[in-house]
N, C-alpha and C positions, 0 to 999 in steps of 0.2 A: 548467402543473402542475409542481411541483418533482420532481426525480428523488430516488431513495432516497439518493443521495450528498449532495444538498443538505439533505435532512431529517436525515441524520447530522451534517453540519457545523453545522446549526442547533440540534442537541441534541434534535430531535424523535424520533429513533430512537437507542437506545443503541449504543455501539460500544466497542471496545478501542483507545482513542486512543494513538498513538505520538508524534506531534509535530504542531505547527501553528505557523504564523506568520500574518501579516496576509493572505497570498495563497494559501497551500497547507495541506493537511490530510492527515495520514497515519494510517491505522488498519489493524488486522489484518483480513485477509479471513476471513469467518466460514465459508467453504468452502475451506480452504487445501489447497494441494498439499503443503506442508511446514510444519512449525512455524516461525513467523516470517514467513510469507507476508503481505506488507503491500501495501496500495493507497495510492497517492498521487494526490490530486485537486486541481485548482484550486478555490478557493472560489467563483469565479464559474462559473456553469453554462454550459459550452460542450460541445456534443455530440461533436465530432470533434477529436482532438488537433491535427491539422494546420490547424484553424480558429483555434487560439490565435495571437495575434500573436507576433512573434519574441521580444519581451521576456518574455511569459508563458511561452512554451515553454522558452526557455533558463532562466528562473527555476525552472520546474518540474523540469527536469533537474538543476539544481544542488541544489535542495531534496532531490530523490530521492537524489542522491549522498551527502548527509549522512545520510539515513535508512538507506541501504544500508550505510554504514560502521558505523552503530550495530548493525544487524542482524548484520553479519559479526562484530562483537565479542561479541555476546550469544548467538548461535546457532552452534554448531560446523558449519562447512561449508567447502568449497573456495572458493566465490565466491557472489556474489549475481547471479542472472540477472534480466534485465529483459524484460518483454513488454508490448506495447501491442496489444490486440485490438480493443476498442472497439465490439463488437456487442451485448454483454449489457446494458449500461446506457448510455443516451444522455447521458453526462457523461464528458468526457475523463478517463482514468485510466491509471496506470502500475502494473503488477504488479512487485513486487520479491520474488523467490523464492530462498531459500537453496538452493544446489545442490552436490551432490557428483558428479553425472553429468548428461548431457544429458537423460536420462529424467525427472529431477526437475522439469523445467519443461514436461512434456507435459500439456496441459490435458485430455487424454482419460483420464488416470489417475484412479482413485477419489479423491475428496476425503477428507481426514482429518477426524475428529470429535474435538473436545476439549470438556471440561466448562467451564462458565464460570470455575471456579477455575483451570483450566489456561490458558485464554485470558488471564486476569488476570495470571498469573505470567509468561507469555511476554511480554505487553505491558510489564510492569514491568521485566523484564530489558532489553528493547530501549530503553525510555524512559530507563533509567539510563545508557545509552551515547550518547544523542543529544547532539550539539553543533551548535547552529544558529548 
């Protein structure tokens, strides 16, 4: 059975896409810690990030680096935090979270709520800065 992320990649579930190439896909987290909170996933469904082969893992980090640079340009913040938790969806993924303090990447914090229009505007700002 396909994960929710695979369904998003296939277009079966809508998302606010940030970037993609032939191997990776980035989209806004719909339960964000901060505006611009983005998920990066490999297009092939692998449960645990450290089950990715070395080429896939390094490629995912390099793709994430480009997405993080775009987020940093589009969303005012001090830096982009990176987190790999891997328990909520059995599909390897990286969280990229704009940060001004360590508390901004605390997953116990209440999640922000945005309207579809706000999500679209955030995604558009970030997409406009992506250079793959």
